[in-house]
Backbone bond lengths (Angstrom), bond angles and torsions (degrees), N, CA, C in turn:
res aa  C-N    CA-C-N  psi(-1)  N-CA   C-N-CA  omega(-1)  CA-C   N-CA-C  phi
1 M - - - 1.477 - - 1.541 108.24 -
2 L 1.290 116.65 136.04 1.458 121.92 -175.94 1.520 109.43 -75.17
3 M 1.333 117.22 126.14 1.431 122.47 178.79 1.504 107.53 -105.69
4 L 1.325 118.06 116.31 1.476 123.39 -171.89 1.509 111.03 -113.70
5 N 1.321 113.90 139.36 1.475 119.58 169.26 1.520 108.15 -70.86
6 Q 1.296 116.23 136.50 1.467 118.85 -174.90 1.489 113.78 -67.93
7 T 1.339 118.94 -24.31 1.455 120.68 -174.65 1.507 113.39 -93.04
8 D 1.313 118.56 -39.23 1.463 119.71 -173.45 1.513 115.61 -125.49
9 L 1.350 116.68 10.06 1.475 120.64 176.41 1.508 112.33 55.25
10 T 1.315 116.99 37.79 1.457 121.90 176.94 1.524 109.39 -93.31
11 P 1.328 117.80 122.15 1.478 120.24 -178.57 1.538 110.13 -68.35
12 A 1.300 116.08 148.42 1.463 120.61 176.17 1.501 110.29 -71.29
13 S 1.344 116.45 -31.93 1.488 120.69 179.71 1.497 111.15 -155.95
14 F 1.314 114.19 165.09 1.467 122.53 174.89 1.537 108.60 -115.26
15 I 1.299 115.45 160.51 1.462 122.28 174.43 1.552 107.08 -113.65
16 L 1.313 117.43 114.06 1.427 122.91 175.18 1.519 108.06 -84.17
17 N 1.325 116.53 114.24 1.470 120.37 -170.64 1.507 114.62 -89.85
18 G 1.319 116.73 3.31 1.488 119.70 179.71 1.521 111.28 79.01
19 I 1.305 115.97 -138.98 1.478 121.67 -178.09 1.524 108.59 -99.37
20 P 1.328 119.58 108.09 1.464 121.50 -174.50 1.507 111.89 -62.68
21 G 1.335 116.23 137.54 1.434 121.73 -179.81 1.543 115.22 86.44
22 L 1.322 115.52 -13.31 1.478 120.97 -179.97 1.501 112.28 -121.75
23 E 1.346 116.82 27.25 1.467 120.42 -176.74 1.555 110.99 -59.10
24 D 1.308 116.82 -36.02 1.471 119.40 -178.69 1.518 112.57 -70.38
25 M 1.329 116.85 -16.18 1.443 120.97 -177.66 1.545 112.03 -105.05
26 H 1.330 116.88 8.32 1.461 119.43 -176.47 1.540 112.94 -56.92
27 L 1.341 116.05 -39.63 1.441 119.41 -178.68 1.523 111.72 -63.84
28 W 1.344 116.47 -40.30 1.460 119.51 179.89 1.522 110.88 -72.22
29 I 1.328 115.50 -37.72 1.468 118.70 179.47 1.520 111.84 -66.41
30 S 1.325 115.85 -25.77 1.463 119.78 -178.77 1.532 113.18 -66.04
31 F 1.321 116.92 -28.09 1.471 118.36 -175.58 1.535 112.87 -67.28
32 P 1.332 120.29 -47.20 1.496 117.49 174.90 1.523 110.96 -67.55
33 F 1.308 119.03 -31.80 1.491 121.25 176.59 1.514 109.60 -61.87
34 C 1.321 115.49 -49.00 1.465 120.09 -178.19 1.530 111.87 -65.92
35 S 1.308 115.96 -39.74 1.490 119.97 -179.82 1.526 111.24 -65.44
36 M 1.330 116.05 -43.85 1.441 120.49 179.79 1.541 110.20 -66.30
37 Y 1.319 116.19 -38.87 1.462 118.55 179.93 1.541 110.65 -66.59
38 A 1.336 117.45 -39.44 1.466 119.67 178.16 1.506 111.29 -65.82
39 V 1.353 118.88 -40.26 1.456 122.21 176.39 1.516 110.51 -62.95
40 A 1.354 115.23 -42.44 1.473 118.94 179.10 1.514 112.51 -61.74
41 M 1.340 117.47 -44.70 1.447 120.89 -178.64 1.516 110.47 -64.88
42 V 1.311 118.12 -48.87 1.434 121.56 -178.00 1.527 110.95 -65.80
43 G 1.321 116.72 -44.95 1.463 120.98 -176.76 1.511 111.87 -64.64
44 N 1.331 117.53 -47.42 1.464 120.41 -177.13 1.529 112.63 -73.26
45 C 1.326 117.79 -37.82 1.452 119.59 174.31 1.529 110.69 -64.61
46 G 1.335 116.60 -38.31 1.438 120.82 176.44 1.530 112.01 -62.97
47 L 1.317 116.19 -42.51 1.476 120.33 179.29 1.541 109.50 -62.77
48 L 1.328 116.91 -46.60 1.467 120.93 179.78 1.545 110.95 -58.84
49 Y 1.339 115.68 -44.42 1.469 120.04 179.65 1.535 109.58 -62.97
50 L 1.304 116.71 -43.34 1.469 121.77 -178.92 1.523 111.37 -62.98
51 I 1.338 116.68 -46.80 1.447 120.62 -178.96 1.517 112.18 -65.39
52 C 1.328 116.64 -35.38 1.458 119.79 179.95 1.526 111.91 -72.48
53 N 1.324 117.98 -31.25 1.471 119.65 -171.70 1.537 114.87 -104.37
54 E 1.307 117.65 -10.70 1.462 119.95 -179.17 1.536 109.51 -103.89
55 E 1.320 117.06 115.19 1.435 120.60 -178.60 1.529 112.41 -63.15
56 S 1.303 117.50 -30.04 1.479 119.94 -179.19 1.546 110.93 -67.56
57 L 1.341 116.79 -15.38 1.452 119.81 -179.30 1.539 112.17 -102.58
58 H 1.325 116.23 8.86 1.461 120.01 177.38 1.541 108.55 -86.16
59 R 1.348 113.75 69.16 1.434 122.82 -179.75 1.523 108.76 -136.31
60 P 1.334 118.51 157.21 1.465 121.06 -176.90 1.529 115.33 -48.38
61 M 1.334 116.44 -46.34 1.452 121.01 -176.75 1.531 110.67 -56.83
62 Y 1.341 116.38 -41.12 1.441 119.78 -176.99 1.545 112.64 -81.04
63 Y 1.315 116.53 -26.03 1.460 118.15 171.94 1.526 111.32 -64.62
64 F 1.344 115.52 -41.00 1.457 119.16 176.00 1.531 110.82 -64.86
65 L 1.333 116.48 -38.83 1.472 121.21 177.80 1.540 108.80 -63.57
66 A 1.295 119.22 -38.12 1.469 122.41 176.60 1.531 110.37 -62.18
67 M 1.353 116.27 -41.22 1.477 119.19 176.02 1.523 109.93 -61.05
68 L 1.333 117.44 -42.66 1.466 121.75 -179.28 1.536 109.61 -62.46
69 S 1.321 116.01 -44.79 1.485 119.10 -179.18 1.506 110.90 -63.38
70 L 1.351 118.18 -43.71 1.447 121.06 -179.81 1.540 110.86 -63.46
71 T 1.319 115.58 -40.68 1.480 120.18 177.67 1.535 111.06 -63.17
72 D 1.343 116.00 -42.85 1.464 120.24 179.67 1.551 110.99 -61.99
73 L 1.342 115.46 -38.35 1.467 117.66 179.46 1.530 111.11 -63.62
74 F 1.317 116.21 -39.61 1.495 118.73 -179.75 1.548 109.59 -69.63
75 I 1.341 116.71 -38.36 1.463 119.01 -176.85 1.519 110.98 -62.64
76 C 1.348 116.52 -54.17 1.455 117.37 -174.65 1.515 112.10 -73.70
77 S 1.356 119.33 -29.55 1.468 121.39 178.91 1.502 112.95 -73.03
78 S 1.355 117.62 -19.67 1.435 119.55 -179.59 1.535 113.15 -83.51
79 T 1.362 117.07 -10.05 1.456 119.24 -177.21 1.533 113.87 -129.12
80 I 1.305 118.52 -41.49 1.477 120.23 -170.45 1.535 112.02 -66.52
81 P 1.331 122.17 -43.02 1.464 118.51 179.44 1.530 112.59 -56.22
82 K 1.350 116.95 -40.01 1.450 119.65 177.77 1.515 110.98 -67.80
83 A 1.324 118.18 -40.03 1.449 122.01 177.70 1.530 110.81 -59.91
84 L 1.337 115.94 -43.32 1.471 119.47 -179.97 1.527 111.14 -67.13
85 S 1.323 117.19 -34.80 1.466 119.08 178.07 1.520 111.41 -66.79
86 I 1.363 115.49 -30.07 1.468 120.22 175.69 1.537 109.31 -70.55
87 F 1.333 116.85 -46.18 1.464 120.52 -176.52 1.535 110.81 -67.73
88 W 1.312 117.33 -42.58 1.481 120.34 -171.40 1.547 113.69 -88.03
89 F 1.336 115.66 -43.06 1.490 119.08 -170.95 1.541 113.00 -118.21
90 H 1.317 117.59 1.73 1.464 122.28 -179.65 1.538 111.61 59.29
91 F 1.343 116.84 32.09 1.455 121.82 174.38 1.519 108.18 -82.96
92 K 1.301 115.84 82.88 1.480 120.07 -172.15 1.522 114.36 -94.52
93 E 1.329 116.92 -16.35 1.467 118.69 -176.17 1.509 112.83 -76.82
94 I 1.303 117.47 139.35 1.461 123.26 174.11 1.524 108.42 -140.33
95 S 1.270 118.06 132.52 1.456 121.62 -176.99 1.540 108.97 -66.29
96 F 1.327 114.43 158.13 1.452 119.22 -179.71 1.544 112.92 -59.51
97 D 1.327 115.61 -43.63 1.479 118.98 179.20 1.517 111.24 -67.35
98 E 1.321 118.02 -40.59 1.475 121.23 177.59 1.533 109.96 -61.90
99 C 1.309 116.12 -36.59 1.461 120.26 -179.42 1.530 109.47 -65.90
100 L 1.351 117.07 -43.22 1.467 120.05 177.74 1.498 111.25 -63.32
101 V 1.338 117.57 -40.44 1.455 120.66 179.24 1.533 111.57 -64.24
102 Q 1.337 116.62 -43.85 1.430 120.40 178.34 1.529 111.11 -62.33
103 M 1.325 116.12 -43.16 1.484 122.03 177.93 1.524 109.91 -58.09
104 F 1.353 115.73 -43.11 1.486 119.24 -177.23 1.545 108.23 -64.55
105 F 1.313 117.00 -48.58 1.495 119.40 -176.20 1.539 110.50 -63.67
106 V 1.348 117.20 -44.58 1.474 119.20 -178.37 1.512 111.70 -58.33
107 H 1.343 115.60 -51.05 1.471 119.27 -174.73 1.539 110.83 -73.91
108 T 1.335 118.65 -34.82 1.461 120.86 178.14 1.553 110.71 -62.47
109 F 1.294 116.62 -48.77 1.466 119.51 -173.82 1.530 113.08 -80.48
110 T 1.327 117.38 -26.04 1.469 115.96 171.73 1.526 109.68 -69.33
111 G 1.345 116.75 -36.49 1.456 119.78 174.62 1.514 112.20 -65.32
112 M 1.354 116.21 -38.37 1.463 120.16 177.61 1.534 111.38 -66.50
113 E 1.339 116.71 -39.50 1.466 118.71 178.03 1.525 111.41 -58.80
114 S 1.351 116.14 -42.24 1.476 120.07 177.16 1.538 109.56 -60.85
115 G 1.341 116.16 -41.52 1.477 119.80 179.75 1.516 112.25 -66.19
116 V 1.329 117.27 -39.80 1.475 119.96 177.97 1.525 111.43 -64.49
117 L 1.321 116.39 -41.82 1.456 119.59 175.97 1.535 111.64 -59.43
118 M 1.324 115.73 -37.05 1.460 119.51 176.48 1.558 110.54 -66.00
119 L 1.335 116.32 -43.71 1.472 120.78 177.82 1.511 111.17 -61.16
120 M 1.324 116.95 -38.24 1.471 120.63 179.34 1.544 110.56 -67.94
121 A 1.328 116.52 -34.09 1.485 119.39 175.15 1.522 110.61 -66.01
122 L 1.332 117.89 -41.17 1.451 122.01 176.48 1.537 110.51 -64.65
123 D 1.335 115.31 -37.87 1.482 118.61 176.13 1.511 111.46 -60.97
124 R 1.309 118.49 -44.07 1.495 121.81 177.96 1.505 109.80 -65.50
125 Y 1.329 118.27 -37.52 1.461 122.03 178.58 1.513 111.97 -59.64
126 V 1.347 115.13 -48.17 1.494 119.62 -179.49 1.536 108.83 -67.83
127 A 1.333 117.67 -41.02 1.465 120.35 -176.50 1.542 111.94 -63.75
128 I 1.351 117.67 -36.90 1.457 122.30 -175.94 1.524 112.45 -90.44
129 C 1.286 115.65 -41.54 1.494 119.75 -175.11 1.522 113.23 -86.24
130 Y 1.335 116.12 -29.37 1.479 120.21 -179.19 1.519 109.32 -134.93
131 P 1.315 118.33 62.31 1.482 120.97 -173.70 1.525 113.31 -61.62
132 L 1.327 117.85 -33.42 1.474 119.90 -178.52 1.538 111.74 -70.96
133 R 1.333 117.24 -22.87 1.461 119.53 -179.83 1.552 111.83 -99.18
134 Y 1.294 116.63 2.14 1.456 121.66 -172.47 1.533 111.61 -55.94
135 S 1.311 116.20 -57.00 1.470 121.95 -176.67 1.528 111.53 -66.24
136 A 1.339 115.73 -35.43 1.473 119.69 -178.78 1.500 112.22 -71.55
137 N 1.338 116.78 -38.55 1.485 120.97 -178.21 1.504 113.09 -78.50
138 L 1.331 117.21 -43.29 1.473 120.93 -175.14 1.526 109.90 -99.08
139 T 1.312 115.90 69.37 1.463 120.73 176.45 1.530 109.49 -81.12
140 N 1.323 116.48 168.38 1.451 121.03 -179.87 1.537 113.09 -58.41
141 P 1.337 117.83 -45.00 1.509 117.18 176.61 1.492 113.85 -60.02
142 V 1.357 117.40 -38.92 1.468 122.36 178.21 1.529 109.61 -62.32
143 I 1.322 116.44 -45.97 1.473 121.04 -179.59 1.522 110.93 -62.30
144 A 1.336 115.93 -41.96 1.472 120.81 -179.22 1.539 109.53 -65.85
145 K 1.303 118.05 -42.34 1.450 122.27 -179.79 1.533 112.55 -65.22
146 T 1.325 116.73 -42.50 1.454 120.15 179.82 1.524 110.85 -67.37
147 G 1.330 116.47 -40.52 1.462 120.08 176.14 1.507 112.54 -62.67
148 L 1.329 116.24 -43.90 1.460 119.95 177.93 1.520 112.17 -65.29
149 S 1.310 116.02 -39.42 1.490 120.26 177.83 1.524 111.11 -62.48
150 T 1.316 116.69 -40.70 1.474 120.64 177.72 1.529 111.66 -62.67
151 F 1.359 114.87 -42.84 1.471 117.81 178.69 1.523 111.30 -65.20
152 L 1.357 117.00 -44.45 1.458 121.39 -178.37 1.515 110.46 -64.73
153 R 1.336 117.38 -35.91 1.473 119.99 176.87 1.511 111.40 -58.09
154 G 1.360 115.11 -45.42 1.470 119.88 179.60 1.518 111.95 -63.66
155 V 1.339 115.23 -45.67 1.477 120.91 -179.05 1.515 110.88 -59.54
156 L 1.333 116.52 -51.54 1.483 120.89 -175.43 1.532 112.12 -65.89
157 L 1.325 117.29 -35.25 1.455 119.63 -179.44 1.547 112.02 -78.42
158 I 1.335 117.68 -27.42 1.452 120.50 -175.61 1.534 112.69 -90.33
159 I 1.310 116.87 -26.93 1.498 119.42 178.89 1.506 113.19 -51.94
160 P 1.384 120.35 -42.80 1.472 119.21 176.76 1.515 114.99 -58.99
161 F 1.372 116.94 -26.54 1.467 119.17 176.18 1.539 110.58 -57.22
162 T 1.347 113.93 -46.26 1.471 118.51 -175.59 1.530 110.01 -67.45
163 F 1.327 118.26 -37.94 1.456 120.40 177.86 1.513 111.85 -65.82
164 L 1.346 116.63 -45.77 1.440 120.69 -179.88 1.523 110.72 -61.52
165 T 1.328 116.45 -44.55 1.440 121.27 -179.12 1.531 111.88 -67.84
166 N 1.300 115.31 -39.19 1.482 121.11 -177.27 1.513 111.50 -63.94
167 H 1.329 117.42 -31.53 1.476 120.15 -174.66 1.529 113.38 -97.13
168 L 1.322 118.03 9.33 1.455 120.30 176.03 1.546 110.38 -83.14
169 P 1.319 117.34 145.47 1.481 120.68 172.82 1.533 109.60 -84.88
170 Y 1.325 114.90 133.26 1.476 119.30 -175.64 1.533 108.68 -113.90
171 C 1.322 115.26 114.38 1.478 118.71 178.31 1.514 111.25 -140.58
172 R 1.327 118.31 20.57 1.477 122.55 177.88 1.510 111.81 -110.04
173 G 1.324 115.64 30.38 1.485 118.52 -177.89 1.497 109.55 94.09
174 N 1.337 115.76 178.58 1.439 121.04 -179.61 1.534 112.06 -130.72
175 I 1.350 115.89 21.79 1.475 119.98 -178.75 1.520 108.43 -98.27
176 I 1.334 115.48 120.23 1.468 122.80 178.41 1.509 108.58 -100.97
177 P 1.338 120.99 117.18 1.461 122.31 179.84 1.533 110.03 -78.80
178 H 1.328 116.86 68.77 1.435 122.38 -175.38 1.517 109.40 -158.78
179 T 1.327 116.78 170.30 1.476 120.21 175.82 1.508 112.16 -98.27
180 Y 1.341 117.56 -9.49 1.457 121.20 175.61 1.520 108.80 -149.72
181 C 1.310 116.81 170.69 1.447 122.73 -176.98 1.508 111.17 -82.76
182 D 1.290 117.61 92.99 1.469 122.55 174.13 1.509 109.33 -87.38
183 H 1.317 117.27 146.94 1.445 121.13 -174.49 1.511 113.26 -52.89
184 M 1.337 117.32 -56.38 1.448 120.93 -174.59 1.538 111.73 -72.72
185 S 1.332 118.58 -29.61 1.472 120.48 176.82 1.525 110.39 -64.33
186 V 1.317 117.28 -36.22 1.440 120.60 176.94 1.555 110.86 -75.06
187 A 1.331 116.41 -44.20 1.449 120.92 -177.37 1.527 112.69 -60.59
188 K 1.321 116.03 -32.20 1.461 121.12 -177.61 1.559 112.28 -67.43
189 L 1.324 116.70 -16.37 1.451 119.66 176.88 1.535 111.52 -81.28
190 S 1.296 116.51 -5.53 1.452 119.84 -178.70 1.542 110.89 -82.29
191 C 1.321 114.00 146.24 1.480 118.23 174.26 1.524 110.73 -98.69
192 G 1.337 116.66 8.87 1.447 122.61 177.08 1.508 110.75 -93.57
193 N 1.321 116.18 -173.17 1.462 122.86 -179.74 1.507 109.14 -84.74
194 I 1.351 116.39 115.86 1.451 120.75 -178.44 1.549 112.03 -104.56
195 K 1.309 115.96 17.90 1.465 120.80 -179.46 1.523 110.21 -59.29
196 A 1.343 117.66 -40.68 1.447 119.96 177.93 1.519 111.84 -61.47
197 N 1.326 115.84 -39.80 1.502 119.90 177.85 1.491 111.89 -61.31
198 V 1.329 116.17 -44.12 1.463 121.80 -178.57 1.474 111.40 -65.33
199 I 1.366 117.35 -47.36 1.473 121.81 -179.45 1.537 110.88 -63.90
200 Y 1.322 114.40 -45.41 1.497 118.02 -177.52 1.544 109.43 -66.92
201 G 1.329 117.18 -38.09 1.461 119.49 177.25 1.512 113.19 -60.33
202 L 1.336 117.18 -43.31 1.466 120.94 176.87 1.525 111.16 -66.62
203 T 1.352 116.24 -36.84 1.484 120.36 179.84 1.530 110.52 -64.68
204 V 1.329 116.09 -43.22 1.475 120.65 -178.93 1.566 108.80 -66.99
205 A 1.351 116.24 -40.13 1.447 119.32 178.18 1.569 112.03 -59.13
206 L 1.322 113.46 -40.53 1.479 118.49 178.06 1.512 112.53 -70.59
207 L 1.367 115.60 -41.87 1.441 119.87 -177.80 1.537 113.05 -66.53
208 I 1.346 115.27 -37.31 1.450 118.55 179.66 1.534 111.04 -91.65
209 G 1.307 116.39 -64.09 1.482 118.87 -175.19 1.539 111.85 -66.19
210 G 1.333 117.64 -44.72 1.441 119.30 -178.00 1.521 112.29 -63.89
211 F 1.345 117.98 -43.40 1.453 121.92 178.89 1.534 111.42 -65.54
212 D 1.319 116.63 -44.25 1.471 119.76 -179.30 1.517 111.58 -64.87
213 I 1.327 117.08 -44.14 1.465 120.04 179.50 1.524 111.54 -62.95
214 L 1.335 115.40 -39.00 1.461 119.74 177.03 1.526 110.86 -60.46
215 C 1.336 117.83 -46.72 1.464 122.76 179.70 1.520 110.66 -63.72
216 I 1.321 117.12 -41.79 1.459 120.81 178.78 1.514 110.85 -63.47
217 T 1.338 116.87 -43.71 1.453 122.13 179.51 1.533 110.66 -61.32
218 I 1.326 116.29 -48.19 1.472 119.97 -179.23 1.553 110.32 -63.54
219 S 1.325 116.37 -40.69 1.467 119.91 179.65 1.521 111.66 -61.26
220 Y 1.317 116.34 -46.66 1.461 119.12 -177.46 1.552 111.84 -75.43
221 T 1.335 117.72 -23.85 1.455 119.08 173.06 1.542 109.20 -66.91
222 M 1.323 116.48 -45.31 1.473 120.43 177.39 1.529 110.99 -65.67
223 I 1.336 118.30 -38.85 1.438 120.95 177.17 1.542 110.64 -61.64
224 L 1.329 116.09 -45.53 1.467 120.99 -179.51 1.538 110.40 -60.30
225 R 1.311 116.04 -43.49 1.464 118.78 178.96 1.515 111.35 -61.77
226 T 1.300 116.87 -41.88 1.454 120.74 -179.15 1.535 111.34 -67.15
227 V 1.340 115.80 -43.58 1.463 119.75 -177.56 1.511 110.66 -67.11
228 V 1.314 117.81 -42.72 1.470 121.13 -179.70 1.524 110.61 -62.09
229 S 1.329 117.81 -30.88 1.460 121.28 -178.11 1.519 113.03 -77.09
230 L 1.348 117.63 -11.30 1.477 120.75 -179.69 1.530 108.50 -68.86
231 S 1.320 115.20 141.11 1.472 118.96 -176.58 1.526 111.73 -83.29
232 S 1.309 118.57 -27.40 1.439 122.14 -174.61 1.559 109.81 -92.74
233 A 1.322 115.86 132.03 1.449 121.18 177.48 1.523 110.32 -65.74
234 D 1.328 117.06 -37.38 1.459 120.57 179.54 1.532 110.37 -65.66
235 A 1.313 116.53 -39.41 1.472 120.42 177.38 1.523 111.55 -64.74
236 R 1.337 115.93 -39.67 1.460 118.74 177.53 1.511 111.83 -63.96
237 Q 1.341 114.84 -44.14 1.479 119.33 -179.02 1.538 110.42 -64.78
238 K 1.330 117.35 -39.86 1.465 120.10 179.69 1.533 110.28 -66.83
239 A 1.318 117.75 -40.62 1.467 120.51 178.64 1.519 110.71 -63.83
240 F 1.332 116.61 -44.78 1.472 118.53 178.23 1.525 112.57 -62.98
241 S 1.343 116.19 -37.64 1.440 119.63 -176.82 1.511 112.98 -63.73
242 T 1.375 116.01 -30.28 1.455 118.27 179.80 1.529 112.24 -68.41
243 C 1.327 116.96 -16.17 1.481 120.66 -177.88 1.517 113.00 -101.92
244 T 1.355 117.20 -8.87 1.489 119.02 -173.08 1.518 112.88 -58.33
245 A 1.344 117.42 -48.68 1.453 120.89 -176.61 1.528 110.26 -63.41
246 H 1.327 116.28 -40.48 1.466 118.76 -179.52 1.514 112.38 -66.74
247 I 1.330 116.79 -39.53 1.458 120.26 178.37 1.544 109.42 -63.27
248 C 1.337 117.77 -40.40 1.476 120.63 176.23 1.514 110.37 -61.43
249 A 1.332 117.80 -41.75 1.472 120.47 179.37 1.528 111.09 -62.94
250 I 1.320 117.22 -38.35 1.463 121.84 175.97 1.506 110.57 -62.28
251 V 1.298 116.57 -46.57 1.504 120.66 179.99 1.514 110.36 -59.82
252 F 1.376 115.79 -47.93 1.481 119.11 -177.71 1.545 111.03 -62.15
253 S 1.300 116.88 -34.10 1.453 120.18 -175.36 1.517 112.59 -81.37
254 Y 1.340 116.78 -47.95 1.460 119.72 -170.65 1.512 114.09 -87.17
255 S 1.338 118.98 -24.93 1.473 120.61 -178.91 1.530 113.55 -58.43
256 P 1.359 117.96 -54.27 1.483 117.89 177.28 1.510 112.60 -67.82
257 A 1.344 117.29 -29.09 1.486 119.53 177.39 1.520 111.05 -65.01
258 F 1.353 117.51 -44.88 1.463 121.18 179.74 1.556 109.18 -64.72
259 F 1.322 116.30 -43.85 1.473 118.96 -179.92 1.520 110.02 -59.62
260 S 1.286 117.87 -45.59 1.459 121.01 -177.56 1.530 110.85 -65.81
261 F 1.367 115.59 -41.58 1.458 120.13 -177.40 1.542 111.83 -64.46
262 F 1.315 115.56 -47.93 1.446 119.61 -176.25 1.543 113.14 -77.85
263 S 1.324 117.37 -32.19 1.476 119.25 -178.98 1.525 110.07 -70.84
264 H 1.341 118.52 -32.17 1.446 121.77 177.57 1.527 110.74 -66.44
265 R 1.326 116.47 -33.73 1.474 120.32 -174.12 1.522 113.81 -95.32
266 F 1.357 117.26 -27.27 1.461 118.51 -175.85 1.517 113.06 -123.35
267 G 1.307 118.48 -8.15 1.491 119.79 -179.49 1.487 113.13 -133.60
268 G 1.362 116.59 25.36 1.448 120.89 -173.46 1.518 113.79 -62.10
269 H 1.345 116.87 -30.72 1.489 119.03 -176.63 1.521 112.79 -93.80
270 T 1.318 117.74 -11.90 1.469 120.64 -177.59 1.545 112.05 -102.51
271 I 1.319 116.21 -26.29 1.454 120.56 -179.11 1.513 109.78 -97.31
272 P 1.360 119.17 125.82 1.474 119.76 -176.18 1.507 111.37 -64.59
273 P 1.356 117.18 150.45 1.478 121.39 -179.23 1.515 112.13 -57.22
274 S 1.338 117.59 -36.06 1.453 119.00 179.08 1.506 113.74 -59.08
275 C 1.319 116.46 -33.47 1.491 121.46 178.00 1.529 109.10 -67.60
276 H 1.320 118.08 -42.70 1.451 120.97 177.30 1.509 111.90 -58.73
277 I 1.335 117.05 -44.25 1.461 120.96 -176.90 1.531 109.97 -68.37
278 I 1.322 116.96 -42.13 1.473 120.48 179.72 1.538 110.36 -61.86
279 V 1.354 116.60 -45.82 1.457 119.94 -179.91 1.520 110.35 -63.84
280 A 1.351 117.63 -39.01 1.452 121.59 178.50 1.537 110.43 -58.94
281 N 1.328 116.58 -40.77 1.452 121.57 179.84 1.530 110.11 -72.75
282 I 1.345 118.10 -38.63 1.436 120.25 174.84 1.505 111.93 -59.73
283 Y 1.337 116.01 -38.76 1.456 121.87 178.83 1.516 110.65 -58.73
284 L 1.332 117.13 -34.94 1.480 120.28 -179.34 1.539 112.85 -88.81
285 L 1.343 116.74 -21.07 1.468 119.19 -175.33 1.542 113.95 -101.19
286 L 1.343 115.62 -34.71 1.492 118.22 -172.82 1.527 112.60 -63.61
287 P 1.339 118.89 -51.40 1.493 117.67 -179.42 1.524 113.97 -59.45
288 P 1.359 120.15 -46.83 1.459 118.12 177.59 1.508 114.99 -60.51
289 T 1.365 116.35 -29.99 1.464 120.29 -179.82 1.513 110.86 -77.03
290 M 1.312 117.09 -44.54 1.459 121.23 -169.55 1.513 113.76 -86.09
291 N 1.337 118.16 -31.42 1.470 120.04 -174.94 1.529 111.96 -57.73
292 P 1.338 120.49 -49.15 1.477 117.55 178.93 1.528 113.07 -62.34
293 I 1.326 116.70 -35.52 1.446 119.02 178.55 1.517 112.95 -65.62
294 V 1.342 115.58 -46.31 1.460 120.94 -179.29 1.529 110.93 -63.10
295 Y 1.343 116.16 -48.40 1.456 118.52 -179.92 1.512 112.08 -67.62
296 G 1.313 117.50 -30.88 1.484 120.46 176.64 1.514 111.77 -68.36
297 V 1.335 116.36 -36.44 1.492 120.98 -179.41 1.483 110.97 -78.93
298 K 1.324 118.41 -41.03 1.464 122.78 -169.15 1.543 113.07 -89.86
299 T 1.323 118.58 -17.97 1.451 121.38 -173.88 1.532 110.05 -107.67
300 K 1.296 117.03 113.71 1.448 121.29 -174.44 1.532 112.00 -67.27
301 Q 1.313 118.84 -35.86 1.454 120.76 179.38 1.488 112.45 -65.17
302 I 1.348 116.77 -34.05 1.492 119.03 176.12 1.506 110.07 -71.61
303 R 1.327 117.46 -40.05 1.460 118.60 175.67 1.499 112.39 -60.88
304 D 1.337 116.81 -43.40 1.460 121.35 179.25 1.545 109.81 -62.60
305 G 1.353 116.62 -39.11 1.461 119.18 179.20 1.506 112.30 -65.57
306 V 1.339 117.62 -38.78 1.456 120.89 178.28 1.535 109.32 -65.47
307 I 1.337 117.35 -43.91 1.481 121.34 178.28 1.521 109.49 -60.86
308 R 1.312 115.38 -42.35 1.484 119.74 -177.01 1.554 110.48 -64.60
309 I 1.317 116.99 -38.90 1.476 119.91 -179.25 1.504 111.23 -70.70
310 F 1.344 118.14 -43.38 1.478 120.26 -177.61 1.508 112.76 -75.37
311 S 1.341 117.54 -28.75 1.439 120.72 179.17 1.495 114.86 -90.19
312 G 1.361 114.47 -16.88 1.443 119.52 -176.44 1.507 114.53 75.46
313 S 1.338 115.36 10.15 1.465 120.52 -177.98 1.509 110.21 -86.56
314 K 1.343 116.16 148.65 1.452 121.62 178.39 1.534 111.72 -122.80
315 D 1.322 117.14 11.24 1.448 118.89 -174.70 1.538 112.36 -111.29
316 I 1.335 116.64 16.92 1.460 117.94 175.68 1.494 107.58 -78.66
317 K 1.293 116.53 126.68 1.452 120.33 -176.99 1.500 110.47 -72.56
318 S 1.330 114.96 149.29 1.447 121.28 177.15 1.501 110.40 -80.68
319 H 1.312 117.12 136.72 1.438 122.22 -179.96 1.508 107.99 -126.92
320 S 1.304 116.63 150.36 1.442 119.20 172.96 1.499 108.62 -79.33
321 I 1.325 116.59 154.63 1.499 119.40 -176.51 1.503 109.33 -72.30
């Protein structure tokens, strides 16, 4: 039963209904969710431990990778435990304030992940196009400032979401057909005017996603021009190989985001709601799960660090990726 504040029609709590139309399959759906979450936690915590303890990984590229791993941990940990509690124990209720907090964390850290991927593209651009200036330009203070700026960008742009959502009147029930509190899923329960929410949501998507994709595209265009101009085939292959893991991370992150963005606007009546919810969860789960695996497979220094830790050996030579 909906509990309403008498003055502002704010519900005391929401009901997260999971994946609409697939309620009978929630238990089965929980197994891949749980498995991916476990892999994400172990993989990203392992990467952070490795980067902190291996001196050969104390380089700009790996500092940015540590930022990505930390961001991924926050993203999946802010949503998946609640989703699993819905699937396993039918704990669907979430208080209004908890919903706003979850919304803030989800959107802040997904925005930060996009920013970190952009910073990693700029890192590859400097490393390949200006190798002699790489260490001089990407110093530890510069890396710290760019990471902090990316985080603050997300915080400052997402805070208005919580204010806009908090001041809406809610009189269309309190059942959210989702596994977590997404901004528009919550706003659609309002009987007030949500035009500001829609416009601001699109503006933030362009300011964060559009800007980051533009920077990534320009960076890789310049990288491609530089690599193609190299005379040695081995040099070209080595330069391309340094970007492989990052390109995979971009694909894992942006592919479900693009699908979700365009399907909501152009295929809303043809694509079932359950598909939207599943893709939204994949968007939050796939990058944290796959990024440690891809970087572990594609990056020789990370493989050497893992071997060194498990074998207890300290004489494995450092190699460039």
